C-alpha positions as CSV (number, residue, x, y, z in Angstrom):
1,M,205.5,224.7,130.9
2,S,205.4,223.6,127.2
3,F,204.2,224.5,123.8
4,S,201.5,221.8,123.8
5,R,198.7,224.4,123.6
6,K,198.5,225.8,120.1
7,P,197.0,229.3,120.3
8,V,195.5,231.7,117.9
9,L,197.1,235.2,118.3
10,T,195.2,238.1,117.0
11,G,196.5,241.6,116.3
12,E,195.3,244.6,114.4
13,R,196.9,243.5,111.1
14,A,197.7,239.8,111.5
15,V,196.3,236.6,112.8
16,L,198.7,233.9,113.8
17,R,197.1,230.4,113.8
18,P,198.3,226.8,113.9
19,F,199.3,225.3,110.5
20,T,197.4,222.7,108.6
21,M,198.5,220.4,105.8
22,D,196.6,222.6,103.4
23,D,199.0,225.4,104.0
24,A,201.8,223.5,102.3
25,P,201.4,224.8,98.7
26,V,201.3,228.4,99.8
27,M,204.4,227.9,102.1
28,A,206.2,226.2,99.2
29,R,205.8,229.4,97.1
30,I,206.9,231.6,100.0
31,L,210.0,229.4,100.7
32,A,211.0,229.5,97.1
33,D,210.8,233.3,96.9
34,P,214.3,234.5,96.0
35,E,214.3,237.2,98.8
36,V,213.3,234.6,101.4
37,V,216.1,232.2,100.1
38,R,218.6,235.0,100.2
39,L,217.8,236.3,103.7
40,T,217.3,233.0,105.4
41,G,220.2,231.1,103.8
42,S,217.9,228.1,103.1
43,P,218.2,226.6,99.6
44,A,214.7,226.4,98.0
45,E,215.4,222.9,96.6
46,E,215.4,221.5,100.2
47,F,211.6,221.8,100.3
48,G,209.8,219.2,98.2
49,A,206.0,219.1,98.0
50,D,205.6,215.8,100.0
51,R,208.0,216.9,102.7
52,L,206.2,220.2,103.1
53,R,202.8,218.5,103.4
54,S,204.2,216.2,106.1
55,W,206.0,219.0,107.8
56,Y,203.1,221.5,108.1
57,G,200.6,218.7,108.7
58,S,202.5,217.6,111.8
59,R,203.4,220.9,113.4
60,N,200.6,220.8,116.0
61,D,201.8,217.4,117.3
62,H,204.9,218.8,118.9
63,A,204.8,220.0,122.5
64,D,208.4,221.3,122.4
65,R,207.9,224.0,119.7
66,L,205.3,226.3,118.3
67,D,204.8,226.9,114.6
68,L,202.2,229.5,113.6
69,A,201.0,230.6,110.2
70,I,200.9,234.4,109.7
71,V,197.7,235.5,108.0
72,D,196.9,239.0,106.8
73,R,193.7,240.0,108.4
74,A,192.7,242.3,105.6
75,S,193.0,239.7,102.8
76,G,193.0,236.4,104.6
77,E,196.2,235.5,102.8
78,L,198.9,233.3,104.4
79,V,202.0,235.4,104.2
80,G,204.6,233.6,106.4
81,E,205.4,231.8,109.6
82,A,206.6,232.5,113.2
83,V,208.3,229.8,115.1
84,L,209.4,229.2,118.7
85,N,211.8,226.3,118.9
86,E,214.9,224.9,120.5
87,W,213.1,224.9,123.8
88,D,215.3,224.6,126.9
89,E,212.9,223.7,129.7
90,A,215.4,223.8,132.5
91,N,216.5,227.4,131.7
92,R,213.1,228.6,130.4
93,S,214.4,229.7,127.1
94,C,213.8,229.1,123.4
95,C,214.8,230.5,120.0
96,F,212.6,232.5,117.7
97,R,212.5,232.8,113.9
98,I,210.1,234.4,111.4
99,L,209.8,234.7,107.7
100,I,207.5,236.9,105.6
101,G,206.7,236.2,101.9
102,P,206.2,238.9,99.2
103,G,202.5,239.3,100.0
104,G,203.2,240.4,103.6
105,R,206.1,242.8,103.4
106,G,206.2,246.5,104.1
107,R,202.9,246.8,106.0
108,G,203.8,246.0,109.6
109,L,202.7,242.4,109.6
110,G,206.1,241.1,110.6
111,T,206.6,243.6,113.4
112,E,203.2,242.7,114.8
113,A,203.8,239.0,114.4
114,V,207.1,239.3,116.4
115,R,205.3,241.0,119.2
116,L,202.4,238.6,119.3
117,T,204.6,235.5,119.3
118,V,207.2,236.7,121.7
119,G,204.5,238.1,124.0
120,H,202.9,234.7,124.1
121,A,206.3,233.1,125.0
122,F,206.7,235.3,128.0
123,E,203.1,236.1,129.1
124,E,201.5,232.7,128.5
125,V,204.2,230.1,128.4
126,G,206.3,231.7,131.2
127,L,209.7,231.7,129.5
128,H,212.6,233.8,130.8
129,R,214.6,234.3,127.6
130,V,213.9,234.3,123.8
131,S,216.8,234.6,121.4
132,L,217.4,234.7,117.6
133,Y,220.0,235.0,114.9
134,V,219.8,237.5,112.1
135,F,222.3,237.7,109.2
136,T,224.0,241.1,108.8
137,H,222.8,241.4,105.2
138,N,219.2,241.7,106.6
139,P,219.2,245.0,108.3
140,R,215.4,245.4,107.8
141,A,214.8,242.3,110.0
142,R,217.2,243.6,112.6
143,R,215.4,246.9,112.9
144,V,212.1,245.0,113.4
145,Y,213.7,242.9,116.2
146,E,215.1,246.0,117.8
147,K,211.7,247.7,117.7
148,A,210.2,244.7,119.5
149,G,212.9,244.9,122.3
150,F,215.6,242.5,121.2
151,V,219.1,243.4,122.2
152,A,222.2,242.5,120.2
153,E,224.6,240.2,122.2
154,G,227.4,239.5,119.8
155,V,228.4,238.5,116.3
156,E,229.1,235.0,115.0
157,R,231.6,235.6,112.2
158,Q,231.2,234.2,108.7
159,T,228.5,231.7,109.3
160,L,226.9,231.8,105.9
161,W,228.6,231.4,102.5
162,Q,226.4,233.1,99.9
163,D,227.1,234.4,96.4
164,G,230.9,234.3,96.9
165,T,230.8,236.1,100.2
166,W,230.9,235.2,103.9
167,I,228.1,236.7,105.9
168,D,228.1,237.2,109.7
169,A,225.2,236.5,112.0
170,V,224.1,238.7,115.0
171,R,222.7,237.0,118.1
172,M,219.9,238.9,119.8
173,S,217.7,238.3,122.8
174,V,215.0,239.7,125.0
175,L,214.4,238.7,128.7
176,A,211.2,238.4,130.6
177,P,211.9,241.4,132.9
178,E,212.6,243.6,129.9
179,W,209.4,242.4,128.2
180,A,207.4,243.1,131.3
181,D,208.7,246.6,131.2
182,H,208.1,247.5,127.5
183,R,205.8,244.7,126.1
184,G,207.7,244.8,122.8
185,R,207.7,248.6,122.6
186,P,211.0,249.9,124.2
187,G,210.7,253.6,124.7
188,G,206.9,253.4,124.4
189,H,204.1,252.9,126.9
190,G,204.6,249.1,127.3
191,E,201.0,248.4,126.5
192,R,199.6,245.8,124.2
193,P,197.9,247.3,121.1
194,D,194.2,247.3,120.8
195,G,193.0,243.9,119.5
196,G,196.2,242.1,120.7
197,R,194.6,239.1,122.3
198,V,195.2,235.4,122.7
199,S,192.5,232.7,122.1
200,S,192.9,229.0,122.4
201,T,192.2,226.6,119.5
202,G,191.2,224.0,122.0
203,R,194.0,221.7,121.0
């Protein structure tokens, strides 16, 4: 059990694929987007061009995490990233995070990317638990996570200082038995959408 295999995950709206060094300039623009900075709490100045080229060029070398580029199938545009990290092999768990740039918002790409990535974690890697944090000033993201089956576990108070205000973070998780029941669609039929498939890159 590891993240050594870097898959291509294909849905109706999005394709999630391994990063390359050539993705760095687009990701630099996404990471500098004011809304991305505000909602992730990550200062834009942290991401220099050389650092980003090195970062995205080396993502496929790590067996303890999975970093995937989110690509809009309709336009071929790179619009964000989905990441499984902080892998705990003994307890079969990891953390999840996602960010979507301006070109991918409001069209269901984020929701589909969550389902594809988390589905891979449970159905292909064999994890038992996937967890995440979402800041309370990002209710849109929380709704997406809830639609995909994540359940709120508690609040970490005042974890982010931003624009003169302390912001709380909500911890959420989904477990393998829950995923097996709803496949990222709690209250639905628990079936993978048409076109939701996994193919290997051969890495």
